[in-house]
C-alpha positions as CSV (number, residue, x, y, z in Angstrom):
1,M,83.6,-176.2,132.6
2,R,84.1,-172.9,134.6
3,R,85.6,-174.6,137.5
4,F,87.5,-177.5,136.1
5,P,91.2,-176.9,136.8
6,L,92.5,-176.1,133.3
7,G,95.9,-174.9,135.1
8,I,96.4,-178.2,137.4
9,T,96.0,-180.2,134.7
10,V,98.4,-178.4,132.0
11,A,101.3,-178.8,134.7
12,A,100.0,-182.6,135.3
13,A,100.5,-183.2,131.5
14,V,103.7,-181.8,131.9
15,G,105.0,-183.7,134.5
16,L,103.8,-186.4,133.2
17,A,105.8,-186.1,129.9
18,I,108.7,-185.2,131.6
19,L,108.6,-188.3,134.1
20,L,107.4,-190.7,131.4
21,G,110.5,-189.1,128.9
22,L,112.5,-189.7,131.6
23,G,111.3,-193.5,132.3
24,V,111.3,-193.9,128.4
25,W,114.9,-192.8,128.4
26,Q,116.5,-194.9,131.3
27,L,114.6,-197.8,129.1
28,H,117.7,-197.0,126.3
29,R,120.1,-196.7,128.8
30,L,119.6,-200.1,130.1
31,A,119.8,-201.8,126.1
32,W,123.1,-199.4,125.5
33,K,124.1,-200.7,129.4
34,Q,123.6,-204.7,128.3
35,D,125.3,-204.4,125.4
36,L,128.3,-202.8,126.8
37,L,128.2,-206.1,129.7
38,A,128.2,-208.3,126.6
39,R,130.6,-206.9,124.7
40,I,133.3,-206.5,128.3
41,A,132.1,-210.3,128.4
42,A,133.2,-211.6,125.4
43,L,136.5,-209.7,125.5
44,T,137.1,-212.4,128.4
45,H,138.9,-214.6,126.1
46,A,139.3,-212.8,122.7
47,P,142.4,-212.7,121.1
48,P,144.3,-209.6,120.1
49,R,143.3,-208.2,116.3
50,P,145.4,-205.9,114.6
51,L,144.9,-202.1,115.1
52,P,145.6,-201.3,110.7
53,A,143.2,-204.4,110.1
54,V,140.1,-202.5,112.8
55,L,140.4,-199.1,111.6
56,A,140.2,-200.5,108.0
57,S,136.8,-201.9,109.6
58,A,135.7,-198.6,111.4
59,A,135.8,-196.9,108.3
60,R,133.6,-199.2,106.8
61,G,131.0,-197.5,109.4
62,V,132.2,-200.5,112.0
63,D,131.8,-200.1,115.7
64,V,134.8,-200.6,116.8
65,G,134.4,-200.0,120.4
66,F,136.3,-202.7,123.2
67,V,137.4,-204.4,120.9
68,R,141.0,-205.9,122.1
69,V,144.3,-205.2,119.2
70,S,147.4,-205.1,119.7
71,V,150.2,-202.8,117.6
72,R,154.0,-202.1,116.8
73,C,154.9,-198.6,117.8
74,A,157.4,-197.0,115.9
75,P,160.8,-196.1,117.5
76,Q,160.8,-192.3,118.9
77,P,162.3,-190.3,121.6
78,P,160.4,-189.7,124.7
79,P,158.2,-186.2,124.4
80,A,159.0,-183.3,125.1
81,Q,155.8,-183.0,127.9
82,V,154.7,-186.1,129.7
83,V,150.9,-186.3,129.8
84,Y,148.5,-187.2,133.1
85,R,144.7,-187.9,133.1
86,Y,143.1,-187.4,136.3
87,A,141.4,-190.8,137.8
88,L,140.3,-192.2,140.7
89,H,141.2,-195.4,141.8
90,N,140.5,-197.2,145.3
91,R,138.9,-194.2,146.1
92,R,141.8,-192.2,145.7
93,V,143.2,-190.0,143.7
94,G,145.3,-190.8,140.8
95,W,147.4,-190.2,137.5
96,R,147.0,-192.3,134.1
97,L,150.0,-191.8,131.9
98,M,148.9,-190.8,128.0
99,S,151.4,-191.2,125.2
100,F,151.1,-191.5,121.8
101,C,152.0,-194.7,119.7
102,P,153.1,-193.7,116.1
103,T,151.8,-196.2,113.7
104,P,150.5,-195.8,110.0
105,A,146.9,-196.8,110.0
106,G,144.8,-195.8,107.0
107,P,144.8,-191.8,107.2
108,W,146.3,-191.9,111.1
109,T,149.6,-191.5,112.4
110,G,149.1,-193.2,114.8
111,V,147.0,-193.9,118.5
112,V,146.7,-193.0,121.6
113,L,147.8,-194.6,124.5
114,D,146.4,-195.4,127.8
115,R,149.1,-197.2,129.6
116,G,147.4,-197.1,133.0
117,L,148.2,-195.4,136.5
118,V,151.4,-194.6,137.6
119,E,152.1,-196.4,140.8
120,G,154.2,-193.6,143.0
121,F,151.9,-191.0,142.2
122,A,148.6,-192.4,144.0
123,G,147.2,-190.1,146.3
124,Q,149.3,-186.9,145.3
125,M,147.4,-184.3,143.9
126,Q,149.6,-183.3,141.3
127,P,152.2,-185.8,139.8
128,S,155.5,-184.5,138.5
129,A,157.2,-184.6,135.5
130,K,159.0,-188.0,134.5
131,V,160.6,-189.8,131.9
132,F,158.5,-192.8,130.4
133,P,159.9,-194.5,127.6
134,I,157.6,-195.7,124.6
135,P,157.3,-199.3,124.2
136,H,157.9,-201.5,121.0
137,S,154.5,-202.9,121.0
138,V,150.9,-202.8,123.0
139,S,147.5,-205.0,123.1
140,G,144.6,-203.5,124.7
141,I,141.2,-202.5,124.6
142,L,140.0,-199.6,121.6
143,R,138.1,-197.2,123.6
144,A,135.8,-193.9,122.4
145,P,136.8,-190.8,124.5
146,G,134.1,-188.7,125.5
147,A,132.0,-185.7,123.7
148,H,133.5,-182.1,124.9
149,S,131.5,-180.1,126.5
150,F,131.3,-176.5,128.3
151,L,131.5,-178.1,131.2
152,S,134.9,-180.1,130.2
153,V,137.9,-178.9,132.1
154,P,140.9,-177.4,130.0
155,A,144.4,-179.2,130.3
156,R,146.7,-177.8,132.4
157,A,150.2,-177.4,131.0
158,S,153.9,-176.8,133.5
159,A,157.2,-177.5,133.2
160,G,157.8,-180.5,131.7
161,E,153.8,-181.8,132.0
162,I,150.3,-181.7,131.2
163,T,147.6,-182.7,133.6
164,L,144.1,-183.9,131.9
165,V,140.7,-184.4,133.6
166,S,138.2,-184.7,130.5
167,L,139.2,-186.9,127.4
168,D,137.7,-185.7,123.9
169,A,139.2,-185.7,120.3
170,S,141.2,-182.3,121.2
171,S,142.7,-184.4,123.9
172,L,144.2,-186.9,121.7
173,R,145.4,-184.5,119.5
174,L,147.1,-182.8,122.6
175,I,148.4,-185.9,123.6
176,A,149.7,-186.8,120.0
177,G,151.7,-184.0,119.8
178,P,152.2,-181.7,116.6
179,G,151.7,-182.5,112.6
180,Q,150.3,-185.8,113.9
181,R,146.7,-187.2,113.7
182,P,145.5,-189.3,115.8
183,A,142.9,-191.9,115.2
184,P,139.7,-191.8,116.7
185,W,140.1,-193.7,119.6
186,Y,142.4,-194.4,122.2
187,L,143.9,-197.8,123.4
188,A,143.4,-198.7,126.6
189,V,147.0,-200.8,127.3
190,E,146.5,-204.2,129.0
191,T,150.0,-205.6,128.3
192,E,153.0,-203.8,126.8
193,T,156.0,-205.0,125.3
194,P,158.6,-204.5,127.0
195,P,157.0,-203.8,130.7
196,T,157.4,-200.4,131.7
197,P,158.2,-200.5,135.8
198,G,155.9,-198.2,138.0
199,L,153.0,-199.0,135.5
200,S,149.5,-201.2,136.9
201,P,147.5,-201.3,133.4
202,A,143.5,-200.8,134.2
203,P,142.3,-201.3,130.5
204,L,138.7,-201.9,131.6
205,P,136.4,-200.4,134.3
206,Q,135.5,-203.0,137.6
207,D,131.6,-203.5,138.9
208,I,129.9,-201.7,136.3
209,P,126.9,-200.5,137.9
210,N,123.5,-201.4,135.6
211,N,120.7,-200.1,137.7
212,H,118.8,-198.7,134.5
213,F,116.3,-200.7,134.9
214,V,115.2,-199.5,138.8
215,Y,115.5,-195.9,137.0
216,A,113.5,-196.5,134.6
217,L,110.3,-198.4,137.5
218,T,111.0,-195.4,139.7
219,W,110.6,-192.7,137.1
220,F,107.3,-194.7,135.5
221,G,106.0,-195.3,139.4
222,L,106.3,-191.4,140.0
223,A,104.4,-190.6,136.9
224,G,101.2,-193.0,138.2
225,V,101.4,-191.3,141.3
226,L,100.7,-188.0,139.6
227,L,98.4,-188.8,137.1
228,W,96.8,-190.7,140.6
229,M,96.7,-187.1,142.6
230,W,95.5,-185.3,139.5
231,A,92.8,-187.6,139.1
232,A,91.6,-187.8,143.0
233,F,92.0,-183.9,142.5
234,V,89.3,-183.7,139.6
235,W,86.9,-186.1,141.2
236,R,87.0,-183.9,144.2
237,K,86.4,-181.2,142.4
238,V,83.4,-182.7,140.3
239,R,81.8,-184.0,143.1
240,A,82.1,-180.9,145.1
241,R,79.9,-179.1,143.1
């Protein structure tokens, strides 16, 4: 028993637990991705629902992510600062126009709009301030913003414009402006009335990969290799006695 490789055994047990945990996590990611892809597929022929009704169901705990909605925006002058969000499109730098659509919807005063890529800014590392009118009505897909983390890049403000890299709850409040209470989702616009020249709506991600099952098999396979190596090492130790 004095020669039993206790240190190697403890290290192997820790490594095995980590690898198995990563494999299980990828299986959970697989279930999440399959649900996401099913929701996106269901949107192909889904008619838009009124935004206030959808948000009312969200207040009852219903998940409203990836639901097609329509909304009318109250008239308002163009904002003092235009807001852009960094994006990559066709392997090129792009900028998405972000606006606020004022409309009463329960406890919220409106919803943030992701109106699509600004065509004239494709490939530019820095967009320029430009006036875009707020549409009268829009339809599109409700999306949940990301979570804030210490890695989030803060917004950058310059004369007449604000640029964002990440989109979280604080970003929604920044886009909405002072005194507004934006809904905790944003609307990825598919169509807006009247249409705004120079914008290319891109509401849904294209070609979403789903390799989580392969990743899970990889982690479980590495766990099996680690277990085999530990067993072989212990067997050699026992035979050497």
